[in-house]
C-alpha positions as CSV (number, residue, x, y, z in Angstrom):
1,M,-15.4,45.9,39.2
2,S,-18.5,44.3,40.2
3,S,-19.1,40.7,41.7
4,S,-21.1,39.7,38.3
5,R,-18.0,40.9,36.3
6,R,-15.6,39.1,38.4
7,L,-17.4,36.0,38.0
8,V,-17.8,36.3,34.3
9,F,-13.9,37.2,34.3
10,L,-13.0,34.3,36.3
11,I,-15.2,31.6,34.3
12,I,-13.3,33.2,31.0
13,S,-9.8,32.8,32.8
14,I,-10.5,29.1,33.7
15,T,-11.9,28.2,30.5
16,L,-8.9,29.8,28.7
17,V,-6.5,28.0,31.1
18,L,-8.2,24.6,30.4
19,S,-8.1,24.9,26.8
20,V,-4.6,25.9,26.8
21,L,-3.8,22.9,29.0
22,L,-6.1,20.6,27.0
23,L,-4.5,21.8,23.8
24,A,-0.8,21.2,25.3
25,I,-2.2,17.8,26.4
26,E,-3.3,17.0,23.0
27,T,-0.2,18.1,21.0
28,A,1.8,16.1,23.5
29,S,-0.1,13.2,22.9
30,Y,-0.2,13.7,18.9
31,F,3.5,13.5,19.1
32,I,3.8,10.5,21.4
33,L,1.8,8.3,19.0
34,K,3.5,9.6,16.1
35,S,7.1,8.3,17.9
36,Q,5.3,5.0,18.4
37,G,4.6,4.9,14.5
38,L,0.8,5.1,15.3
39,P,-1.6,7.0,13.1
40,A,-2.6,10.3,15.0
41,S,-5.4,13.1,14.5
42,F,-5.1,16.3,16.2
43,V,-8.0,18.0,18.3
44,L,-10.8,16.8,15.9
45,K,-11.4,13.4,14.1
46,S,-14.6,13.4,11.6
47,S,-16.8,10.1,11.8
48,E,-15.3,9.2,8.4
49,E,-11.7,9.2,9.7
50,T,-12.9,6.9,12.7
51,I,-12.8,4.0,9.9
52,L,-10.8,5.5,6.8
53,G,-7.9,7.2,9.0
54,R,-6.0,10.2,7.9
55,D,-3.6,9.3,5.2
56,Q,-3.0,9.6,1.6
57,F,-5.6,6.8,0.7
58,R,-8.8,8.0,2.4
59,E,-9.8,10.0,-0.8
60,A,-9.2,7.2,-3.0
61,Y,-10.3,3.8,-1.6
62,R,-13.5,3.7,0.0
63,T,-14.3,0.1,-0.3
64,L,-13.5,-2.0,2.5
65,D,-11.8,-5.5,2.3
66,P,-12.0,-7.5,5.3
67,H,-8.7,-9.1,4.8
68,L,-6.8,-6.5,2.5
69,A,-8.2,-3.4,4.2
70,F,-9.2,-1.5,1.2
71,T,-10.1,-1.6,-2.6
72,Y,-11.7,0.1,-5.4
73,G,-15.3,-0.2,-5.6
74,K,-18.5,1.8,-6.9
75,N,-17.6,4.8,-4.8
76,S,-14.4,5.3,-6.7
77,Q,-14.7,7.6,-9.9
78,K,-11.1,6.6,-11.3
79,L,-12.5,3.2,-11.4
80,L,-15.7,4.1,-13.4
81,D,-13.4,5.8,-15.8
82,V,-11.1,2.7,-16.4
83,Q,-14.2,0.5,-16.7
84,T,-15.0,2.1,-20.0
85,K,-12.1,0.2,-21.5
86,Y,-11.6,-2.9,-19.6
87,R,-13.5,-5.5,-17.1
88,W,-13.3,-5.1,-13.3
89,L,-13.8,-8.1,-11.5
90,D,-13.8,-7.5,-7.6
91,G,-10.1,-6.2,-7.5
92,F,-8.8,-7.0,-10.6
93,L,-8.7,-5.2,-14.2
94,I,-8.9,-7.7,-17.1
95,Y,-7.2,-6.4,-19.9
96,S,-8.6,-8.8,-22.5
97,G,-11.1,-11.5,-22.8
98,T,-13.8,-12.3,-20.4
99,P,-13.3,-14.4,-17.0
100,G,-14.8,-17.4,-18.6
101,R,-12.7,-17.5,-21.7
102,L,-9.2,-16.1,-20.7
103,K,-6.4,-16.4,-23.5
104,R,-3.7,-18.7,-22.2
105,P,-0.9,-18.0,-20.5
106,V,-2.6,-15.7,-18.1
107,I,-0.4,-13.6,-16.4
108,L,-1.4,-11.9,-13.1
109,A,0.2,-8.8,-11.8
110,L,0.4,-7.6,-8.2
111,G,1.7,-4.8,-6.3
112,G,1.1,-1.3,-5.0
113,S,0.6,1.9,-6.5
114,T,3.5,1.6,-8.7
115,T,1.4,-1.1,-10.7
116,D,-2.1,-0.2,-9.8
117,G,-3.9,0.2,-13.1
118,V,-7.0,2.3,-11.7
119,K,-4.9,5.1,-9.9
120,F,-2.5,5.2,-12.8
121,P,-3.8,4.5,-16.0
122,N,-1.2,3.2,-18.7
123,S,0.5,1.3,-16.0
124,W,3.1,-1.3,-17.0
125,P,0.5,-4.2,-17.1
126,E,-1.5,-2.3,-19.3
127,Q,1.4,-1.6,-21.5
128,L,2.3,-5.2,-21.4
129,A,-1.2,-6.3,-22.4
130,A,-0.8,-3.8,-25.5
131,M,2.8,-5.0,-26.0
132,L,1.6,-8.6,-26.4
133,K,-1.3,-7.9,-28.5
134,Q,1.2,-5.9,-31.1
135,R,3.3,-8.8,-31.2
136,N,0.4,-11.0,-31.9
137,I,1.1,-13.1,-28.9
138,E,-1.9,-14.7,-27.2
139,A,-2.1,-14.2,-23.6
140,T,-4.2,-12.5,-21.1
141,V,-3.0,-9.9,-18.6
142,I,-4.9,-9.4,-15.3
143,N,-3.9,-6.4,-12.8
144,G,-4.4,-7.0,-9.2
145,A,-2.5,-4.2,-7.7
146,I,-3.9,-1.8,-5.5
147,G,-2.1,1.3,-4.1
148,G,-0.7,1.0,-0.8
149,Y,-0.3,-2.8,-0.9
150,T,2.7,-4.5,0.3
151,T,4.2,-7.9,-0.3
152,S,1.9,-8.9,2.6
153,Q,-1.2,-7.9,0.9
154,D,0.1,-9.5,-2.5
155,L,0.3,-12.7,-0.5
156,F,-3.2,-12.8,0.9
157,K,-4.5,-11.6,-2.4
158,L,-2.8,-14.4,-4.4
159,I,-4.2,-16.9,-2.0
160,R,-7.5,-15.7,-1.8
161,D,-8.3,-14.4,-4.9
162,G,-5.8,-14.5,-7.8
163,L,-5.6,-18.3,-8.0
164,E,-9.3,-18.4,-9.0
165,F,-7.9,-17.3,-12.5
166,R,-5.5,-20.4,-12.7
167,P,-2.8,-18.0,-13.7
168,D,0.3,-19.4,-15.6
169,I,2.4,-16.7,-14.5
170,V,2.4,-14.6,-11.4
171,I,4.6,-11.2,-11.3
172,S,4.7,-9.2,-8.1
173,L,6.4,-5.7,-8.4
174,D,7.2,-4.5,-5.0
175,G,9.7,-2.9,-2.5
176,V,8.8,0.8,-1.8
177,N,5.7,0.2,0.5
178,D,7.7,-2.7,2.2
179,G,10.1,-0.1,3.2
180,L,7.7,2.2,4.6
181,N,6.0,-0.3,7.0
182,Y,2.5,0.3,5.9
183,G,1.4,-2.2,8.5
184,I,1.0,-1.9,12.3
185,P,3.9,-2.2,14.1
186,N,4.8,-5.8,14.9
187,H,1.7,-6.5,12.6
188,L,2.7,-5.9,9.2
189,M,-0.1,-8.0,7.7
190,V,-2.5,-5.7,9.3
191,Q,-3.1,-2.4,7.8
192,P,-4.6,0.5,10.0
193,Y,-7.8,0.3,8.3
194,Q,-8.5,-3.0,9.5
195,E,-7.6,-2.0,13.1
196,N,-9.9,0.7,12.8
197,I,-12.9,-1.1,11.7
198,L,-12.1,-3.9,14.7
199,K,-12.1,-0.6,17.3
200,V,-15.3,0.6,15.7
201,A,-17.0,-3.0,15.9
202,T,-15.8,-3.4,19.6
203,G,-16.7,0.2,21.1
204,M,-12.9,0.9,21.3
205,E,-12.6,3.8,18.8
206,D,-10.5,6.7,19.6
207,G,-12.6,9.6,20.8
208,R,-13.5,12.4,17.9
209,L,-12.8,15.3,20.4
210,F,-9.0,15.4,21.4
211,P,-8.3,11.9,19.8
212,S,-4.8,11.8,20.5
213,T,-5.4,12.3,24.1
214,T,-8.2,9.8,24.4
215,A,-5.7,7.3,22.5
216,V,-2.9,7.8,24.8
217,V,-5.0,7.6,27.9
218,R,-6.5,4.2,26.6
219,Q,-2.7,3.0,26.2
220,I,-2.5,3.6,29.9
221,I,-6.2,2.6,30.9
222,P,-7.6,0.2,28.4
223,K,-11.4,0.8,27.6
224,R,-13.6,-2.2,29.0
225,T,-15.9,-3.6,26.4
226,E,-18.0,-6.8,26.2
227,I,-15.7,-7.9,23.4
228,D,-12.2,-7.6,22.5
229,Y,-10.2,-7.8,19.4
230,S,-6.8,-9.3,18.2
231,L,-4.4,-8.5,15.6
232,G,-2.6,-12.0,15.9
233,L,1.0,-12.9,17.1
234,S,3.4,-9.9,17.7
235,S,6.2,-10.2,15.4
236,N,9.8,-8.8,15.6
237,R,10.8,-10.1,12.2
238,P,12.5,-7.1,10.5
239,P,11.1,-5.9,7.2
240,A,13.7,-7.4,4.9
241,L,12.8,-11.0,6.4
242,N,9.1,-10.0,6.0
243,F,9.6,-9.3,2.4
244,R,11.4,-12.4,1.8
245,K,9.0,-14.6,3.7
246,N,6.5,-13.3,1.8
247,L,8.0,-13.9,-1.7
248,E,9.0,-17.4,-0.8
249,L,5.4,-18.4,0.3
250,M,4.0,-16.9,-3.0
251,N,6.5,-18.8,-4.8
252,V,5.7,-22.1,-3.2
253,T,1.9,-21.4,-3.6
254,C,2.4,-21.1,-7.2
255,I,4.8,-24.0,-7.4
256,S,1.9,-26.0,-5.7
257,Q,-0.8,-24.6,-8.3
258,G,1.4,-25.0,-11.4
259,C,2.4,-21.4,-12.3
260,K,5.7,-19.5,-12.3
261,F,6.5,-16.9,-9.8
262,Y,8.6,-13.7,-10.3
263,G,9.1,-11.4,-7.4
264,V,10.5,-8.1,-8.7
265,I,12.1,-5.5,-6.6
266,Q,11.0,-2.0,-8.0
267,P,13.2,0.7,-9.1
268,F,13.2,3.7,-6.7
269,S,14.5,7.1,-8.0
270,Y,16.3,7.7,-4.7
271,F,18.2,4.4,-4.7
272,R,21.5,4.7,-6.8
273,S,19.6,6.5,-9.8
274,K,20.5,9.1,-11.8
275,H,16.7,10.2,-12.2
276,A,16.3,11.5,-8.4
277,N,14.6,14.6,-7.9
278,P,17.0,17.1,-6.7
279,N,14.7,18.1,-3.8
280,P,14.5,14.8,-1.5
281,E,12.0,16.6,0.8
282,S,9.5,16.0,-2.0
283,V,9.0,12.6,-0.6
284,G,10.6,12.9,2.9
285,S,14.1,11.9,4.2
286,E,12.5,9.1,6.6
287,F,10.7,7.9,3.3
288,I,14.1,7.7,1.6
289,K,16.0,6.3,4.3
290,G,13.5,3.3,5.1
291,V,13.3,2.4,1.4
292,N,17.1,2.5,0.9
293,G,17.5,0.6,4.3
294,L,15.3,-2.1,2.9
295,Y,16.8,-2.4,-0.4
296,N,20.3,-2.8,0.9
297,Q,19.1,-6.0,2.7
298,I,16.9,-7.5,0.1
299,L,19.2,-7.0,-3.0
300,P,21.3,-10.0,-1.8
301,F,18.1,-12.2,-1.9
302,T,18.5,-12.3,-5.7
303,K,21.6,-14.2,-5.6
304,T,20.0,-16.9,-3.3
305,H,16.6,-17.4,-4.7
306,D,15.9,-17.9,-8.3
307,F,12.6,-16.2,-8.5
308,I,13.7,-12.8,-6.9
309,F,14.8,-10.5,-9.6
310,D,16.5,-7.0,-9.3
311,A,15.0,-4.2,-11.5
312,T,16.0,-1.2,-9.8
313,Q,18.6,-0.3,-12.6
314,V,16.2,-1.1,-15.4
315,L,15.4,2.6,-15.7
316,E,18.9,3.8,-15.9
317,G,19.5,3.5,-19.6
318,S,16.8,6.4,-20.5
319,M,17.8,9.7,-21.0
320,Q,14.3,11.2,-20.7
321,P,12.2,11.5,-17.6
322,V,10.7,8.2,-16.4
323,Y,9.5,9.1,-12.8
324,Q,6.4,11.3,-11.9
325,A,7.2,14.3,-9.6
326,D,7.5,12.3,-6.6
327,G,10.0,10.0,-7.6
328,V,8.1,6.9,-6.9
329,H,5.4,6.4,-9.5
330,L,6.5,6.0,-13.2
331,N,5.4,8.1,-16.3
332,D,4.2,6.6,-19.4
333,A,8.1,6.3,-20.4
334,G,9.1,4.7,-17.3
335,N,5.9,2.1,-17.4
336,K,7.0,1.0,-20.9
337,L,10.4,0.2,-19.6
338,I,9.2,-2.0,-17.0
339,A,6.7,-3.6,-19.4
340,E,9.5,-4.4,-21.7
341,Y,11.6,-5.9,-18.8
342,M,8.7,-8.0,-17.8
343,F,8.3,-9.3,-21.0
344,N,12.1,-10.2,-21.3
345,L,11.7,-11.6,-18.0
346,I,8.8,-14.0,-19.1
347,K,9.1,-14.4,-22.8
348,D,10.4,-17.9,-22.6
349,R,6.8,-19.0,-21.1
350,L,5.1,-16.8,-23.8
351,V,6.4,-18.1,-27.2
352,K,6.5,-21.7,-27.9
């Protein structure tokens, strides 16, 4: 073999060894981040993922919000479709009337994707609005839910935006997302999108090539920048106590503003339900374990707090399917049952 061929062979061999080594380090780094509960990308991260992250929300929500992380906006086709029927006002669907002429009482619904009226049309707030109209009950239902929100986002949204409608009734349907810890570990009021934006603003974003390796290296050797960012005080408050705290704060906020608050624990097909999908892996065992663990801890709050209600068994009287295939989101029949439950919960404040 000639010297030139030996040199080429040596270069190729070194390149292959280095590539395998880098790939091994990237793989190990990826699983290290996963074990820490942190978002992780593998080998290559697109410029879009630098801000939006790699998760189920990336395709749906392309409007960033400084306090709530994300919402719907002009880039959402689903929102454009919904706006052909209802009025959208900066994060809220208004099912009847206009912001300046709302029929009272005003009912404000908050929550995640199981309440979201854009992601899933014919949601329970939409059905509640139709139910009130059919029964000739004057009221306005406003839906402020966004998929992925937890009680932390509900609290922020109520204080920052929801009170602008001067609601008479506020209903928060939550549980599942709080069980999944969608927020940053020890910073449950901060969603990954928000930290991604801060990283970009401070020049601390993860690298796009071998991003997991870069992120792990920066845990050991932080990148020096002119400016830094903070996520606030680190908290070890367990999810159940965080859930209770958020509902308590929403309740006292409503009391101070003259409205009635209802914190409702949502049904989940894998929690004491006959409607569970026979294949629990459709959502994942960690998902189920997290939600069930939270529910077992928060259900006792319904005995000590007169504004927290247990709706986990509301769908059990139905013989027909009430969930979509994932066992989390409801179909039209399930949403109708939730709407009826909510109507019965608040009817004394509707009919004078």
